[in-house]
C-alpha positions as CSV (number, residue, x, y, z in Angstrom):
1,Q,185.4,152.9,113.2
2,V,185.9,149.6,115.0
3,Q,187.5,149.1,118.4
4,L,188.8,145.8,119.6
5,A,189.3,145.2,123.3
6,E,191.2,142.1,124.5
7,S,190.7,140.8,128.0
8,G,191.5,137.8,130.1
9,G,195.3,138.0,130.3
10,G,197.2,137.6,133.5
11,L,199.7,135.6,135.4
12,V,199.3,131.8,135.5
13,Q,201.4,128.9,136.5
14,P,202.7,126.4,134.0
15,G,200.0,123.9,133.2
16,G,197.3,126.4,133.8
17,S,194.6,127.7,131.5
18,L,193.4,131.1,130.4
19,R,190.6,132.3,128.2
20,L,191.1,135.5,126.3
21,S,188.4,137.5,124.7
22,C,188.4,140.0,121.9
23,A,185.3,142.1,121.8
24,A,184.6,144.3,118.7
25,S,182.5,147.5,119.0
26,G,181.9,150.6,117.0
27,S,180.4,151.3,113.6
28,F,180.6,148.5,111.1
29,V,178.3,146.6,108.8
30,S,180.0,143.2,108.8
31,L,182.7,141.6,110.9
32,G,184.9,139.3,108.9
33,A,187.8,137.1,109.8
34,M,189.3,137.5,113.2
35,T,192.9,136.6,114.1
36,W,194.9,136.1,117.3
37,Y,198.6,137.0,117.3
38,R,201.2,137.0,120.0
39,Q,204.5,138.6,120.5
40,A,207.0,137.4,123.1
41,P,209.8,139.6,124.4
42,G,212.6,139.7,121.9
43,K,210.6,137.8,119.3
44,E,208.6,138.7,116.2
45,R,204.9,138.8,116.1
46,E,203.6,135.3,115.7
47,F,200.4,134.0,114.2
48,V,198.2,132.0,116.7
49,L,195.0,131.3,114.9
50,D,192.5,132.7,112.5
51,I,188.8,132.2,112.5
52,S,186.4,133.0,109.7
53,D,183.0,134.6,110.1
54,S,181.5,131.1,109.8
55,G,183.6,129.8,112.6
56,Y,186.2,127.8,110.7
57,V,189.5,128.0,112.6
58,N,193.0,127.7,111.3
59,Y,195.7,127.1,113.9
60,A,199.4,127.6,114.0
61,F,200.7,124.1,113.8
62,S,202.7,124.2,117.0
63,L,199.7,125.4,119.0
64,K,197.0,123.2,117.8
65,G,195.9,120.9,120.5
66,R,196.5,123.3,123.4
67,F,194.8,126.4,122.0
68,T,191.2,126.6,120.8
69,G,189.6,129.5,119.0
70,S,186.0,130.3,118.7
71,R,183.7,133.3,118.1
72,D,180.3,134.5,119.0
73,N,178.9,136.5,116.1
74,A,175.9,137.6,118.0
75,K,178.2,139.3,120.6
76,N,181.0,140.1,118.2
77,I,183.5,138.4,120.4
78,M,186.4,136.1,119.6
79,Y,187.8,133.8,122.2
80,L,191.1,132.1,122.7
81,Q,191.1,129.2,125.1
82,M,194.6,128.4,126.2
83,N,195.4,125.2,128.0
84,I,198.5,123.5,129.4
85,L,200.2,126.8,129.3
86,E,204.0,126.9,129.2
87,P,206.5,129.6,130.0
88,E,207.1,129.9,126.3
89,D,203.5,131.1,125.8
90,T,204.4,134.3,127.7
91,A,203.6,137.1,125.3
92,V,201.3,140.0,124.6
93,Y,198.3,138.6,122.8
94,Y,196.7,140.7,120.1
95,C,193.5,140.3,118.2
96,K,192.8,141.6,114.7
97,A,189.5,141.8,112.9
98,R,188.5,142.6,109.4
99,F,185.3,144.7,109.2
100,M,183.3,146.3,106.5
101,D,182.3,149.9,106.9
102,H,179.2,151.6,105.8
103,R,180.8,152.4,102.4
104,S,181.3,148.6,101.9
105,I,185.0,148.9,102.3
106,W,186.9,146.4,104.3
107,H,189.4,147.4,106.9
108,D,191.5,145.8,109.6
109,A,191.4,146.8,113.2
110,W,193.8,145.8,115.9
111,G,193.4,145.6,119.7
112,Q,195.9,147.0,122.2
113,G,196.9,143.5,123.4
114,T,196.7,141.7,126.7
115,Q,199.6,140.3,128.6
116,V,199.9,136.6,129.3
117,T,202.6,135.6,131.7
118,V,203.2,131.9,132.5
119,S,205.6,131.5,135.4
120,S,206.1,129.6,138.6
């Protein structure tokens, strides 16, 4: 009932910045916590950050300081600001959102992912 659409990925040089967006649409009553994950080639899916509906952000320790998460509840959009990008940040970035349907049941929705490539 909820669709998530990531955008903002692309090719950037090391040291550059990108801002990813995850927009939620569809039928839901409430949008709960939203999470960014990433998966690099040959590696397992990795937690990036999680942000509550109130805007509190929990970061992966290794990424805190370069990555910043935020959300706009009025627009149902979560953002991931990525700075000082490194080749090791190359991955497909996915967003996940918890939403409550019209039966007051919580579900998780996943986006399709957006590719971030950091290369010279």
